[in-house]
N, C-alpha and C positions, 0 to 999 in steps of 0.2 A: 195646976190642973189635977183633979182627982181621977185616978185610973180605976176603972171597974174590973178590968181583966188583967191584973198584974202578971199572972203566970203566963197568959197568952202572949203578952207583949214581947218577951225575950225568948221564952223557951219553946212554946208549942205552936203559936200562930204561924210562924214562917215555915214550919214543917208541913203544914196543911197545903193541899192543892188549892187552886183558885176556886174550884167547884165546892170543896169543903168549906172554904172561907165564906163564900157567898151563901151556902146553906146555913151556916151559923148566923150570919147577918139576918137571913130570912127568919130564923127562929126568934130573934129579938124583935123583928118587925111584927111577927105573928103575936108575940106577947104584947106589943104596943097596941095592936088592934083589939086583942082580947080584953085588955084593961081599959081601953078608951072610954067605955060607958060605965065602968065600975069604979075606977079610981084614977083620977087625972094624974096624981102623983106617981103611981106605979106605972102608968102609961108613959109618962115623961121619962122616968128612970130607964125603962126598957128602950125607949127611943135614943136616949143618950148612950146606952151601951151599944146599940146598933151603930151609931155614928162613930164611936170609938173603934169598933171593929172595922168599919169602912176605912178609917184612917190607917189602921194597921195594914189593911189590904193595899191601900195606895202606897204605903211605904215599903212594901215587900218587893224587892228588886225583881223577882221572877214574874211579876205582873206588869212589868213596864210596857209590854205590847198591848195590854188591855186597859190602860189607864183612861182612855177616852170613855169607854163604857162604864167603868167603875165611878169615875168622877161625875158622869151624867146621872148615874143612878143616885149618887149622893145628892146632887142638886135637886133631882126630882123628888126624892124622899123628903128633903127639907121643905120643898114647896107643898107636898102633900100634907105633911104634919102641921104646917102653919096655915093651912086652909085652902090650898089649890088655886091660887089666883092665876097661875100661868099654865101649868100642864094639865090640871083638872083630873089627876089620877084618883082612883078610888081604892078603898081597902081591898076590894076584890081583885083589882089590877095587880096590886102588890102581892097578894096571896098567890095568884097565878104565876107571876114572874118568879118568885122565889121557890115555888113548888118544883119547877124544873130543875133547880140546883139540888134540892133535896132528893129528887128521884135519881139524878145523875150520881150524886154522892153515894147513894145506896148501891147502885149498880157497880160502881168502881171500888167498893170496899169488900 
């Protein structure tokens, strides 16, 4: 498997709070949305980076009490990216969801 965030995997990612991790995932989802109508390849790469960051977040032991939400977000993001057959979430829904983590990360730093 190709890793996009090699430095995050071992050095930086696990030092971030869950809020900061989710804000970074949100940045990749925002890139996915921004590229969606311009370049399918770039949108796909941004989405794969987001999935990789979600996996790092799931594997971070300090997040064990929040795994249900993180895993559900991953499930819903995949559903959204593949065409919304089950949850019917929108680009705007995801922007609103991740905006909260961005705001909280700014407040906490």
